MIZA-704258 format. One record per residue: x, y, z of N, C-alpha, C, CB in turn; residue number from 1. Coordinates in nm, 4 decimals. Glycine has a CB too. Layout:
N
      n.xx      n.yy      n.zz     ca.xx     ca.yy     ca.zz      c.xx      c.yy      c.zz     cb.xx     cb.yy     cb.zz    n
         X         Y         Z         X         Y         Z         X         Y         Z         X         Y         Z  NUM
...
end
This chain:
211
      n.xx      n.yy      n.zz     ca.xx     ca.yy     ca.zz      c.xx      c.yy      c.zz     cb.xx     cb.yy     cb.zz    n
   15.9817   10.4248    7.3888   15.8573   10.3068    7.4254   15.7425   10.2950    7.3651   15.8047   10.3143    7.5492    1
   15.6828   10.1775    7.3178   15.5126   10.1630    7.2387   15.4870   10.1123    7.3956   15.4663   10.0147    7.0608    2
   15.3187   10.1648    7.3381   15.2133   10.1577    7.4748   15.1734    9.9922    7.4433   15.0419   10.2942    7.4694    3
   15.1659    9.9606    7.5720   15.1234    9.8175    7.6296   14.9902    9.7911    7.5609   15.1051    9.8122    7.8040    4
   14.9000    9.8809    7.5585   14.7590    9.8423    7.5362   14.6753    9.9988    7.5312   14.7027    9.7290    7.6737    5
   14.5567    9.9566    7.4887   14.4050   10.0579    7.4868   14.3416    9.9885    7.5725   14.3032   10.0765    7.3404    6
   14.2675   10.0040    7.6748   14.1388    9.9542    7.6781   14.0106   10.0702    7.7267   14.1514    9.8294    7.7779    7
   13.8991   10.0084    7.6658   13.8282   10.0874    7.6929   13.7154   10.0302    7.8241   13.7795   10.1268    7.5618    8
   13.6444   10.1282    7.8798   13.5391   10.0933    8.0059   13.4913   10.1818    8.0349   13.5760   10.0429    8.1259    9
   13.3588   10.1745    8.1430   13.2971   10.2431    8.1731   13.3017   10.2546    8.3362   13.1965   10.2165    8.1080   10
   13.2949   10.3660    8.4135   13.2814   10.3711    8.5308   13.1267   10.4548    8.6141   13.4120   10.4280    8.5544   11
   13.1100   10.4348    8.6588   12.9857   10.5348    8.7510   13.0491   10.6683    8.8320   12.9053   10.4266    8.8933   12
   12.9883   10.7688    8.7534   12.9702   10.8687    8.7902   12.9255   10.9447    8.8219   12.9819   10.8906    8.7760   13
   12.9633   11.0887    8.8653   12.7965   11.1630    8.9284   12.7236   11.1300    8.8768   12.7514   11.3000    8.9285   14
   12.6901   11.1730    8.7508   12.5698   11.1881    8.6817   12.5102   11.0429    8.6058   12.5988   11.3045    8.5764   15
   12.5823   10.9388    8.6298   12.5322   10.7870    8.5646   12.6974   10.7272    8.5413   12.4166   10.8027    8.3767   16
   12.6806   10.6623    8.4157   12.8221   10.6224    8.3480   12.8910   10.7110    8.2736   12.8130   10.5176    8.2608   17
   13.0361   10.7025    8.2619   13.0970   10.7748    8.2228   13.2281   10.6567    8.1579   13.1150   10.8866    8.3329   18
   13.2096   10.6965    7.9894   13.3200   10.6237    7.9083   13.4215   10.6968    7.8816   13.2819   10.5738    7.7866   19
   13.5208   10.5927    7.9100   13.6786   10.6066    7.9156   13.7365   10.5367    7.8463   13.7403   10.5867    8.0253   20
   13.8438   10.5647    7.8158   13.9511   10.5053    7.7618   14.1196   10.5711    7.7924   13.9109   10.5082    7.6151   21
   14.1903   10.4259    7.8098   14.3233   10.4081    7.9002   14.4338   10.3795    7.8006   14.3137   10.2780    8.0163   22
   14.4935   10.4217    7.7882   14.6445   10.3811    7.7215   14.7261   10.3777    7.8207   14.7111   10.4789    7.6136   23
   14.7510   10.2552    7.8091   14.8850   10.1885    7.9461   15.0152   10.1823    7.8472   14.8473    9.9727    8.0316   24
   15.1367   10.1952    7.9363   15.2797   10.2262    7.8668   15.3214   10.0977    7.9181   15.3812   10.3729    7.9141   25
   15.4078   10.0637    7.8237   15.4876    9.9255    7.8070   15.5103    9.8470    7.9187   15.6183    9.9436    7.7554   26
   15.6142    9.9615    8.0189   15.6837    9.9140    8.1865   15.5489    9.9485    8.2327   15.8425   10.0186    8.2801   27
   15.5700    9.9445    8.4175   15.4572    9.9537    8.4980   15.4565   10.1020    8.5159   15.4621    9.8674    8.6314   28
   15.3523   10.1946    8.5039   15.3096   10.3442    8.4977   15.4233   10.3386    8.6234   15.1147   10.4050    8.5239   29
   15.4753   10.4856    8.5784   15.5346   10.5717    8.6503   15.4323   10.7228    8.7148   15.6546   10.6041    8.5527   30
   15.3504   10.7125    8.6491   15.2181   10.8060    8.6873   15.0994   10.8038    8.6062   15.2509   10.9492    8.6863   31
   15.0222   10.8449    8.6971   14.8824   10.8666    8.6148   14.8636   11.0269    8.5039   14.7504   10.8736    8.7562   32
   14.7730   10.9831    8.4446   14.7464   11.0980    8.3243   14.5974   11.0916    8.3195   14.8196   11.0629    8.1578   33
   14.5451   11.2527    8.3216   14.4307   11.2524    8.2755   14.3964   11.3615    8.1080   14.3547   11.2957    8.4127   34
   14.3297   11.2941    8.0260   14.3147   11.4140    7.9263   14.1677   11.4483    7.9111   14.3763   11.3796    7.7781   35
   14.1193   11.6243    7.9199   14.0264   11.6124    7.9035   14.0014   11.6955    7.7673   13.9697   11.6320    8.0145   36
   13.8754   11.6093    7.6850   13.8344   11.6940    7.5100   13.7850   11.7754    7.4833   13.7680   11.6541    7.4202   37
   13.7458   11.8887    7.3838   13.6917   11.9738    7.3664   13.5720   11.9756    7.3782   13.7196   12.0053    7.2914   38
   13.4789   12.1429    7.4066   13.3622   12.1668    7.4272   13.2896   12.0118    7.3888   13.3219   12.2990    7.3443   39
   13.1744   11.9452    7.4357   13.1387   11.8921    7.4142   12.9562   11.8784    7.3547   13.2005   11.8588    7.4877   40
   12.9427   12.0301    7.3181   12.8288   12.0769    7.2667   12.8749   12.1578    7.1196   12.7550   12.1712    7.3834   41
   13.0321   12.1484    7.0843   13.0744   12.1569    6.9438   13.1710   12.0265    6.9159   13.1543   12.3045    6.9161   42
   13.0875   11.8949    6.9568   13.1348   11.7978    6.8612   13.2242   11.7324    6.9257   13.1862   11.8457    6.7396   43
   13.2680   11.7456    7.0745   13.4541   11.7221    7.1269   13.3780   11.5859    7.1535   13.5629   11.8343    7.3004   44
   13.4713   11.5167    7.1679   13.4476   11.3706    7.2514   13.6239   11.2936    7.2736   13.3203   11.2403    7.1260   45
   13.6006   11.2080    7.3068   13.7300   11.1402    7.3751   13.8275   11.0678    7.2704   13.6806   11.0231    7.4865   46
   13.7566   11.0941    7.1334   13.8376   11.0737    7.0543   13.8860   11.1510    6.9303   13.8071   10.9842    7.0342   47
   13.8959   11.2868    7.0078   13.9546   11.4243    6.9174   14.0550   11.3708    6.8951   13.9796   11.5765    6.9769   48
   14.1427   11.4110    6.8180   14.2995   11.3831    6.7336   14.3195   11.4480    6.8682   14.3677   11.4650    6.5502   49
   14.3672   11.5560    6.8972   14.4309   11.6228    7.0046   14.4742   11.5681    7.1480   14.3536   11.7165    7.0254   50
   14.3038   11.5174    7.1542   14.2966   11.4308    7.3296   14.3780   11.3364    7.2948   14.1344   11.3508    7.4029   51
   14.4016   11.2275    7.1769   14.4316   11.0886    7.1457   14.5830   11.1265    7.1586   14.3703   11.0189    6.9919   52
   14.6075   11.2313    7.0732   14.8048   11.2842    7.0979   14.8061   11.3092    7.2525   14.8721   11.4783    7.0001   53
   14.7676   11.3864    7.2806   14.7971   11.3857    7.4368   14.7941   11.2541    7.5398   14.6961   11.4768    7.4925   54
   14.7021   11.1603    7.5311   14.6794   11.0670    7.5745   14.8321   10.9473    7.5254   14.5269   11.0465    7.5268   55
   14.8410   10.9467    7.4355   14.9192   10.8712    7.3916   15.0785   10.9145    7.3775   14.8602   10.8392    7.2844   56
   15.0728   11.0343    7.3899   15.2405   11.0902    7.4301   15.2592   11.0681    7.5943   15.2670   11.2900    7.3918   57
   15.1585   11.0787    7.6750   15.2234   11.0468    7.8181   15.1900   10.9269    7.8504   15.1843   11.1334    7.9333   58
   15.1517   10.8360    7.7792   15.1778   10.7172    7.7927   15.3320   10.6346    7.7307   15.0596   10.6727    7.7397   59
   15.3589   10.7230    7.6337   15.4929   10.7045    7.5492   15.6059   10.7712    7.6882   15.4901   10.8221    7.3619   60
   15.5556   10.8220    7.7498   15.6357   10.9008    7.9024   15.6272   10.7713    8.0298   15.5120   11.0825    7.9769   61
   15.5745   10.6666    7.9900   15.5372   10.6251    8.1205   15.4268   10.6137    8.2054   15.5874   10.6732    8.1729   62
   15.2864   10.6940    8.1748   15.1760   10.7243    8.2529   15.0843   10.6266    8.1850   15.1304   10.8797    8.2549   63
   15.0068   10.5900    8.2934   14.8388   10.5376    8.2683   14.7675   10.6533    8.1991   14.7440   10.5028    8.4265   64
   14.7307   10.6800    8.1088   14.7067   10.7631    8.0729   14.5225   10.7429    8.0026   14.8309   10.7925    7.9987   65
   14.4382   10.8085    8.0675   14.3113   10.8164    8.0817   14.2132   10.9489    8.0244   14.3059   10.7999    8.2142   66
   14.1853   10.8956    7.8916   14.0749   11.0168    7.8420   13.9547   10.9242    7.8266   14.1148   11.1108    7.6776   67
   13.7872   11.0772    7.8911   13.6862   10.9817    7.9201   13.6103   11.0891    7.8293   13.6374   10.9356    8.0911   68
   13.4743   11.0349    7.7874   13.3983   11.1731    7.7273   13.2736   11.2421    7.8412   13.3067   11.1202    7.5619   69
   13.2608   11.3598    7.8637   13.2414   11.4177    7.8861   13.0251   11.3685    7.9474   13.3203   11.4985    7.7871   70
   12.9778   11.3969    8.0590   12.8344   11.3736    8.0244   12.7656   11.4329    7.9613   12.7696   11.3672    8.0976   71
   12.6835   11.3679    7.8797   12.6142   11.3732    7.7839   12.6418   11.2997    7.6307   12.6058   11.4933    7.7836   72
   12.8334   11.2851    7.6113   12.8779   11.2619    7.5526   12.9041   11.1007    7.4861   12.9352   11.3277    7.5934   73
   12.8716   11.0727    7.4111   12.8870   10.8892    7.3486   12.8112   10.8488    7.4444   13.0539   10.7879    7.3460   74
   12.8546   10.6957    7.5373   12.7974   10.6513    7.6329   12.8196   10.7073    7.7757   12.8211   10.5358    7.6229   75
   12.8522   10.8277    7.8124   12.8535   10.8626    7.9510   12.7141   10.9569    7.9075   13.0145   10.9437    8.0243   76
   12.6205   10.9522    8.0669   12.5309   10.9799    8.1095   12.4951   11.1529    8.1467   12.5363   10.8915    8.1979   77
   12.4174   11.2034    8.1558   12.4013   11.3635    8.2245   12.4240   11.4065    8.0692   12.5419   11.4366    8.3729   78
   12.3980   11.5618    8.1349   12.3527   11.6395    8.0271   12.4764   11.7356    8.0347   12.1962   11.7074    8.0431   79
   12.5212   11.8474    7.9294   12.6352   11.9263    7.9519   12.5825   12.0053    8.1084   12.6669   12.0393    7.8033   80
   12.7302   12.0490    8.1974   12.6911   12.1494    8.3072   12.7966   12.2229    8.3011   12.6625   12.1005    8.4513   81
   12.8221   12.3412    8.1760   12.8819   12.4653    8.2334   13.0454   12.4213    8.3042   12.7616   12.5296    8.3613   82
   13.0572   12.3009    8.2561   13.2545   12.2619    8.3359   13.2282   12.2156    8.5056   13.3977   12.4722    8.3486   83
   13.1213   12.2407    8.5566   13.1056   12.2178    8.7137   13.1047   12.1327    8.7020   13.0178   12.2527    8.8017   84
   12.9901   12.0067    8.6873   12.9695   11.8965    8.6584   13.0670   11.8137    8.5883   12.8739   11.9035    8.6073   85
   13.1260   11.8843    8.4702   13.2582   11.7872    8.3718   13.3527   11.8064    8.5167   13.3532   11.8875    8.1693   86
   13.4048   11.8819    8.6006   13.5334   11.8884    8.6438   13.4446   11.7398    8.7422   13.6133   12.0685    8.7231   87
   13.3743   11.7090    8.7793   13.3172   11.5953    8.8796   13.3634   11.5156    8.8043   13.1632   11.5719    8.9201   88
   13.2864   11.4950    8.6740   13.3357   11.3976    8.6041   13.4968   11.3490    8.6339   13.3133   11.4427    8.4709   89
   13.5637   11.4631    8.5871   13.7020   11.4017    8.5794   13.7513   11.3329    8.6777   13.7921   11.4855    8.5595   90
   13.7212   11.4322    8.8127   13.8227   11.3867    8.8912   13.7525   11.2239    8.9547   13.8607   11.5185    9.0164   91
   13.6451   11.1714    8.9211   13.5688   11.0365    8.9237   13.7130   10.9631    8.8191   13.3642   11.0439    8.8358   92
   13.6655   10.9965    8.7247   13.8257   10.8673    8.6556   13.9152   10.9014    8.6905   13.8809   10.8441    8.4983   93
   13.9592   11.0119    8.7340   14.1138   11.0290    8.8171   14.1310   10.9488    8.9246   14.1429   11.1705    8.8801   94
   14.0448   10.9180    9.0060   14.0093   10.8509    9.1197   13.9921   10.7114    9.0882   13.8936   10.9061    9.1792   95
   13.9388   10.6626    8.9600   13.9630   10.5549    8.9262   14.0855   10.5145    8.8715   13.8841   10.5319    8.8654   96
   14.1019   10.6090    8.7990   14.2991   10.5107    8.7733   14.3831   10.4998    8.8888   14.4335   10.6060    8.6605   97
   14.3983   10.6495    8.9622   14.4460   10.6076    9.0673   14.4203   10.5204    9.1925   14.4641   10.6813    9.0898   98
   14.2956   10.4461    9.1660   14.2884   10.3645    9.3045   14.3850   10.2023    9.2042   14.0536   10.3321    9.3846   99
   14.3680   10.2158    9.0800   14.3962   10.1296    8.9846   14.5333   10.0870    9.0030   14.3709   10.1829    8.8586  100
   14.6364   10.2223    9.0081   14.7737   10.1987    8.9152   14.8468   10.2307    9.1011   14.8205   10.3563    8.7262  101
   14.8061   10.3325    9.1716   14.8642   10.3686    9.2786   14.8337   10.5103    9.2947   14.9986   10.3370    9.2763  102
   14.7782   10.5484    9.4278   14.7794   10.6924    9.4757   14.8497   10.7374    9.5110   14.7251   10.7306    9.5424  103
   14.9699   10.6782    9.5085   15.1164   10.7609    9.5049   15.1521   10.8015    9.3959   15.2319   10.6935    9.5443  104
   15.1492   10.8020    9.3207   15.2088   10.7776    9.1667   15.1561   10.9840    9.1523   15.0838   10.5997    9.0229  105
   15.2579   10.9930    9.0609   15.2613   11.1624    9.0258   15.1257   11.1328    8.9444   15.4228   11.2454    8.9166  106
   15.0671   11.3302    8.9421   14.9175   11.2932    8.8513   14.9870   11.4312    8.7153   14.6926   11.3529    8.9786  107
   14.9670   11.3912    8.6356   14.9691   11.4723    8.5384   14.8546   11.4930    8.4728   15.0514   11.4415    8.4642  108
   14.8080   11.6389    8.4095   14.6665   11.6913    8.3735   14.7073   11.7382    8.2589   14.5892   11.7988    8.4661  109
   14.6443   11.7440    8.1746   14.6130   11.7834    8.0402   14.5130   11.8024    7.9423   14.6570   11.7351    7.9973  110
   14.4417   11.9304    7.8616   14.3646   11.9493    7.8494   14.3511   12.0268    7.6807   14.3410   11.9930    7.9670  111
   14.2425   12.0224    7.6152   14.2485   12.0680    7.5077   14.1231   12.1470    7.4675   14.2811   11.9713    7.4323  112
   14.0982   12.2944    7.4711   14.0361   12.3577    7.4739   13.9463   12.3834    7.5519   14.0210   12.3529    7.4095  113
   13.7943   12.3443    7.5616   13.6909   12.3694    7.7140   13.7894   12.2584    7.8026   13.4672   12.3028    7.7002  114
   13.8549   12.1737    7.7890   13.9158   12.0683    7.8658   14.0241   12.1218    7.9572   13.9720   11.9636    7.7745  115
   14.1001   12.1998    7.8566   14.1719   12.3147    7.9872   14.0676   12.3783    8.0573   14.2704   12.4543    7.9270  116
   13.9995   12.4124    8.0403   13.9089   12.5212    8.1279   13.8772   12.3902    8.3036   13.6964   12.5774    7.9934  117
   13.8721   12.2872    8.2268   13.8000   12.1521    8.3173   13.9680   12.1364    8.3771   13.7070   11.9701    8.1976  118
   14.0388   12.1265    8.3495   14.1821   12.0717    8.3853   14.2106   12.1599    8.4870   14.2990   12.0719    8.2678  119
   14.1972   12.3436    8.5011   14.1974   12.3713    8.5669   14.1614   12.4334    8.6885   14.2212   12.3674    8.5327  120
   14.0193   12.3368    8.6591   13.9160   12.3028    8.7958   13.9802   12.2116    8.8626   13.7631   12.2414    8.7695  121
   13.9950   12.0804    8.7915   14.0801   12.0014    8.8521   14.2287   12.0278    8.9570   14.1057   11.9419    8.7484  122
   14.2721   12.1252    8.8734   14.4054   12.1294    8.9595   14.4037   12.1652    9.1205   14.4962   12.2383    8.8935  123
   14.2712   12.2640    9.0891   14.2398   12.3213    9.2114   14.1941   12.2101    9.3055   14.1358   12.4293    9.1943  124
   14.1876   12.1108    9.2614   14.1274   11.9699    9.4335   14.2056   11.8781    9.4199   13.9478   11.8659    9.4422  125
   14.2942   11.8714    9.3069   14.4004   11.7247    9.3444   14.5613   11.8303    9.3508   14.4022   11.5530    9.1594  126
   14.6353   11.7454    9.3833   14.7862   11.7616    9.3606   14.8378   11.7347    9.1866   14.8641   11.6391    9.4703  127
   14.8792   11.8319    9.1123   14.9276   11.7664    9.0067   15.0577   11.8141    8.9728   14.8424   11.7739    8.9019  128
   15.1364   11.7321    8.9735   15.3292   11.7859    8.9073   15.3287   11.8916    8.8369   15.4204   11.6800    8.7888  129
   15.2505   11.8668    8.7522   15.2582   11.9491    8.6141   15.0986   11.9453    8.5377   15.3884   11.8662    8.5005  130
   15.0678   12.0683    8.4100   14.9804   12.0635    8.3426   15.0266   12.1080    8.2262   14.8851   12.1141    8.3886  131
   14.9296   12.0257    8.1119   14.9540   12.0629    7.9290   14.8174   12.1014    7.9419   14.9980   11.9195    7.7831  132
   14.7989   12.2914    7.8465   14.6640   12.2996    7.8550   14.7032   12.3804    7.6966   14.5779   12.3832    8.0109  133
   14.6656   12.3085    7.5873   14.6760   12.3055    7.4698   14.5154   12.3999    7.3905   14.7027   12.1381    7.4431  134
   14.5790   12.4855    7.3373   14.4142   12.5812    7.3033   14.3192   12.6536    7.4057   14.3005   12.4793    7.2454  135
   14.3636   12.6657    7.4974   14.3070   12.6856    7.6231   14.2287   12.7958    7.5966   14.4010   12.7035    7.7361  136
   14.1019   12.7906    7.6146   13.9457   12.8858    7.6269   13.9445   12.9878    7.7227   13.8117   12.7977    7.6742  137
   14.0527   13.0296    7.7129   14.0341   13.1688    7.7930   13.9560   13.2398    7.7897   14.1015   13.2463    7.7847  138
   13.8926   13.3142    7.6298   13.8057   13.4048    7.6352   13.6486   13.3556    7.6134   13.8514   13.4988    7.5422  139
   13.6431   13.2097    7.6482   13.4834   13.1752    7.6613   13.4550   13.0925    7.8072   13.4311   13.0667    7.5187  140
   13.5685   13.1421    7.8808   13.5634   13.0608    8.0422   13.6404   13.1292    8.1117   13.6163   12.9031    8.0618  141
   13.6322   13.1434    8.2437   13.6860   13.1995    8.3548   13.8587   13.1321    8.4083   13.5621   13.1727    8.4665  142
   13.9425   13.0886    8.3678   14.0401   13.0382    8.3436   14.1316   13.1350    8.4584   14.0661   13.0354    8.1858  143
   14.0824   13.0224    8.5816   14.2345   13.1306    8.6406   14.3999   13.1223    8.6389   14.2298   13.1381    8.7866  144
   14.4683   13.1840    8.7512   14.6063   13.1596    8.6815   14.6219   12.9833    8.7226   14.7539   13.2805    8.7592  145
   14.7329   12.9607    8.6955   14.8081   12.7933    8.7156   14.9085   12.8130    8.7565   14.8388   12.6938    8.5983  146
   14.9762   12.6591    8.7857   15.1153   12.7103    8.8692   15.2175   12.6902    8.7768   15.1568   12.6255    9.0134  147
   15.3179   12.7195    8.8028   15.4424   12.7313    8.7550   15.4663   12.5933    8.6541   15.5455   12.7462    8.8841  148
   15.5040   12.6333    8.5559   15.6005   12.5360    8.4920   15.4881   12.4767    8.3984   15.6850   12.4183    8.6034  149
   15.3640   12.5265    8.4076   15.1964   12.4802    8.3089   15.2586   12.4794    8.1699   15.0305   12.6259    8.3103  150
   15.2691   12.3987    8.0630   15.3179   12.3780    7.9255   15.1851   12.4552    7.8442   15.3458   12.1949    7.8854  151
   15.1723   12.6095    7.7767   15.0689   12.6068    7.6901   15.1471   12.6396    7.5509   14.9491   12.7108    7.7347  152
   15.0216   12.5768    7.4853   15.0609   12.5337    7.3639   14.9501   12.6102    7.2677   15.0650   12.3674    7.3573  153
   14.9627   12.6724    7.1693   14.8545   12.7887    7.1444   14.8675   12.7714    6.9381   14.9284   12.9959    7.2395  154
   14.7764   12.8078    6.8596   14.8433   12.8463    6.6924   14.7983   12.9727    6.6657   14.7884   12.7456    6.5526  155
   14.9092   12.9978    6.5988   14.9128   13.1826    6.5637   14.7891   13.1748    6.5196   15.0308   13.2655    6.4345  156
   14.7419   13.0622    6.4302   14.5435   13.1388    6.3413   14.4409   13.0830    6.4406   14.4708   13.0445    6.1268  157
   14.4866   13.0245    6.5612   14.3548   12.9915    6.5670   14.2173   13.0979    6.6004   14.3642   12.8940    6.6604  158
   14.1176   13.0959    6.4979   13.9929   13.1635    6.4879   13.9085   13.1410    6.5777   13.9336   13.1438    6.3840  159
   13.9321   13.0296    6.7049   13.8472   13.0380    6.7931   13.8747   13.1107    6.9017   13.8161   12.9355    6.8218  160
   14.0074   13.0520    6.9880   14.0588   13.1403    7.0345   14.1543   13.2222    7.0339   14.0587   13.1202    7.0859  161
   14.1375   13.3326    6.9788   14.2387   13.4268    6.9508   14.4020   13.4547    7.0003   14.1762   13.5211    6.9813  162
   14.4814   13.4397    6.9470   14.6254   13.4000    7.0207   14.6476   13.5611    7.1044   14.7838   13.3510    6.8770  163
   14.5743   13.6547    7.0839   14.6119   13.8040    7.1724   14.5775   13.7651    7.2917   14.5280   13.9537    7.1367  164
   14.4499   13.6896    7.3321   14.3610   13.6463    7.4232   14.4416   13.5876    7.5370   14.2645   13.5516    7.3627  165
   14.5299   13.4870    7.4625   14.6517   13.4040    7.5698   14.6973   13.4555    7.6145   14.7499   13.3323    7.5481  166
   14.8054   13.5364    7.5141   14.8668   13.6010    7.5597   14.8608   13.6977    7.6867   14.8829   13.6324    7.4801  167
   14.7244   13.7878    7.6799   14.6865   13.8764    7.7835   14.6348   13.7751    7.8922   14.5756   13.9888    7.7346  168
   14.6011   13.6493    7.9078   14.5954   13.6034    7.9961   14.7304   13.4883    8.0674   14.4790   13.5677    7.9677  169
   14.8090   13.4649    7.9779   14.9100   13.4107    8.0957   15.0458   13.5446    8.0935   14.9852   13.2131    8.0422  170
   15.0451   13.6758    8.0190   15.1143   13.7365    8.0481   15.1375   13.8233    8.2483   15.0850   13.8008    7.9296  171
   15.0425   13.8389    8.2652   15.0423   13.8671    8.4507   15.1053   13.7426    8.5307   14.8604   13.8823    8.5230  172
   15.0568   13.6365    8.4440   15.1548   13.5041    8.5126   15.3048   13.4976    8.4942   15.1126   13.3620    8.4496  173
   15.3325   13.5614    8.3936   15.4608   13.5464    8.3188   15.4596   13.3736    8.2298   15.6019   13.5643    8.4536  174
   15.3774   13.3599    8.2037   15.4011   13.1939    8.1456   15.3776   13.2005    8.0565   15.3388   13.0758    8.1825  175
   15.4970   13.0941    7.9946   15.5354   13.0860    7.8083   15.4772   13.0455    7.7732   15.6310   13.0324    7.7333  176
   15.4232   13.0448    7.6772   15.3583   13.0379    7.5395   15.3954   12.9650    7.4159   15.3550   13.1501    7.4991  177
   15.4212   12.8767    7.4279   15.4202   12.7854    7.2719   15.3363   12.8015    7.1612   15.3913   12.6491    7.2879  178
   15.3381   12.8965    7.0718   15.3175   12.9635    6.9575   15.3405   12.8408    6.8289   15.4253   13.0987    6.9563  179
   15.2455   12.8358    6.8193   15.2627   12.6714    6.6394   15.2547   12.8201    6.5631   15.0477   12.4814    6.5713  180
   15.3249   12.8584    6.4916   15.3121   12.9562    6.3697   15.2297   12.8641    6.2759   15.4682   13.0100    6.2974  181
   15.1603   12.9712    6.1762   15.0846   12.8800    6.0676   14.9748   12.8078    6.0976   15.1628   12.7844    6.0161  182
   14.9080   12.7889    6.2809   14.8388   12.6845    6.2805   14.6858   12.6941    6.3696   14.9364   12.5836    6.3290  183
   14.5933   12.6567    6.2776   14.4606   12.6697    6.3405   14.4313   12.5869    6.5189   14.3572   12.5947    6.2135  184
   14.2999   12.6260    6.5107   14.2773   12.5873    6.6903   14.2823   12.4525    6.6892   14.1205   12.6332    6.7740  185
   14.2380   12.3627    6.5605   14.2325   12.2113    6.5660   14.3884   12.1871    6.5188   14.1026   12.1350    6.4562  186
   14.4961   12.1974    6.5213   14.5975   12.1291    6.4778   14.6271   12.0877    6.3896   14.6144   12.0682    6.5135  187
   14.5734   12.0559    6.2889   14.5566   11.9872    6.1855   14.6621   11.9543    6.1111   14.4799   12.0368    6.1216  188
   14.7429   11.8617    6.1108   14.8872   11.8171    6.0373   15.0183   11.8766    6.1356   14.8984   11.8985    5.8584  189
   14.9613   11.9016    6.2358   15.0670   11.9323    6.3547   15.0607   11.8386    6.5078   15.0381   12.0991    6.3961  190
   15.0104   11.7094    6.4915   14.9830   11.6614    6.5568   15.1241   11.5651    6.6517   14.8809   11.6174    6.4879  191
   15.2191   11.5916    6.5384   15.3538   11.4820    6.5536   15.4477   11.5991    6.6266   15.4366   11.4054    6.3710  192
   15.4564   11.7192    6.5762   15.5125   11.8499    6.6473   15.4394   11.8614    6.8210   15.4563   12.0051    6.5344  193
   15.2859   11.8567    6.8006   15.2897   11.8710    6.9316   15.3157   11.7927    7.0211   15.2107   11.9036    6.9615  194
   15.2937   11.6661    6.9891   15.3495   11.5298    7.0719   15.4748   11.5714    7.1069   15.3611   11.3809    6.9871  195
   15.6052   11.6076    7.0348   15.7278   11.6168    7.0651   15.7353   11.7547    7.1845   15.8113   11.6314    6.9195  196
   15.6614   11.8664    7.1662   15.6784   11.9621    7.1852   15.6097   11.9608    7.3675   15.6234   12.0431    7.0593  197
   15.5334   11.8917    7.3635   15.4674   11.8006    7.4999   15.6008   11.7153    7.5895   15.3376   11.6544    7.4252  198
   15.6786   11.6557    7.4984   15.7749   11.5376    7.6001   15.8864   11.6011    7.6019   15.8082   11.3712    7.5444  199
   15.8629   11.7182    7.5102   16.0082   11.7887    7.5424   16.0313   11.9190    7.6758   16.0480   11.8668    7.3878  200
   15.8843   11.9440    7.6806   15.8750   12.0664    7.7603   15.7942   12.0202    7.8898   15.7997   12.1915    7.6754  201
   15.7327   11.8823    7.9308   15.6395   11.8714    8.0647   15.7408   11.8116    8.1268   15.4889   11.7847    8.0683  202
   15.7291   11.8740    8.2810   15.8379   11.8671    8.3451   15.8978   11.7356    8.4433   15.8221   11.9742    8.4095  203
   15.8528   11.6624    8.3750   15.9526   11.4955    8.3659   16.0077   11.4807    8.2398   15.8577   11.3383    8.3842  204
   15.9439   11.4885    8.1123   15.9815   11.4490    7.9676   16.0167   11.3436    7.9663   16.0725   11.5130    7.9012  205
   16.1305   11.3266    7.8733   16.1361   11.2239    7.8405   16.2148   11.1316    7.9360   16.1715   11.2337    7.7261  206
   16.2149   11.1774    8.0355   16.2888   11.0767    8.2050   16.1735   11.0323    8.2213   16.3588   11.1645    8.3794  207
   16.0727   11.0438    8.2009   15.9283   10.9473    8.2733   15.9973   10.8461    8.2181   15.7354   10.9646    8.2203  208
   15.9261   10.7139    8.3054   15.9324   10.5812    8.2572   16.0201   10.5719    8.2215   15.8636   10.5342    8.1817  209
   16.1574   10.6037    8.2068   16.2935   10.5232    8.1552   16.3270   10.4588    8.3311   16.4545   10.6619    8.0663  210
   16.4011   10.3092    8.2166   16.4935   10.2271    8.3308   16.5855   10.3323    8.4134   16.6058   10.1069    8.2504  211
end
């Protein structure tokens, strides 16, 4: 399945305008996906390659996939809010996409690094069918336990979030971690592999959006 199109738009958020991009699947969406980018004070934007890969992967799975700039990034108003305000931003974007495509559609949440932290907070406020956490920043933020079936992907040679810390977080939850050998935090050269893993492991996987 190929993506039907990409739309760039703005909505009114809790701190002002929120800049967002929507990847729309070829057929009628079978779900909505929200993707959160890495730390806004360290260069993270909605155009981050991992965030783009996650959005495009979900669009191919049949989801209307939104990614957005956290407050203070790009055209989004406001200033960094330690993940608390960013959670409110995420919820505003999710509400907008759901109002457009259908409140009854299942929700997928995906985040990279700091974005993973925000998504675990979002998951406390909405019912999501599944989470995808890539390079979760467990050593920098208090990431709580997550629901069963959450997909966690991490690089063996991540020097931003050491793999040992992710194992320590995942172990008491008996949560599997997919490790990419020889891979750093930003998954350089490994984005096609990341897309394949998410497609294979997400709860509905390649079945989503099929006729």
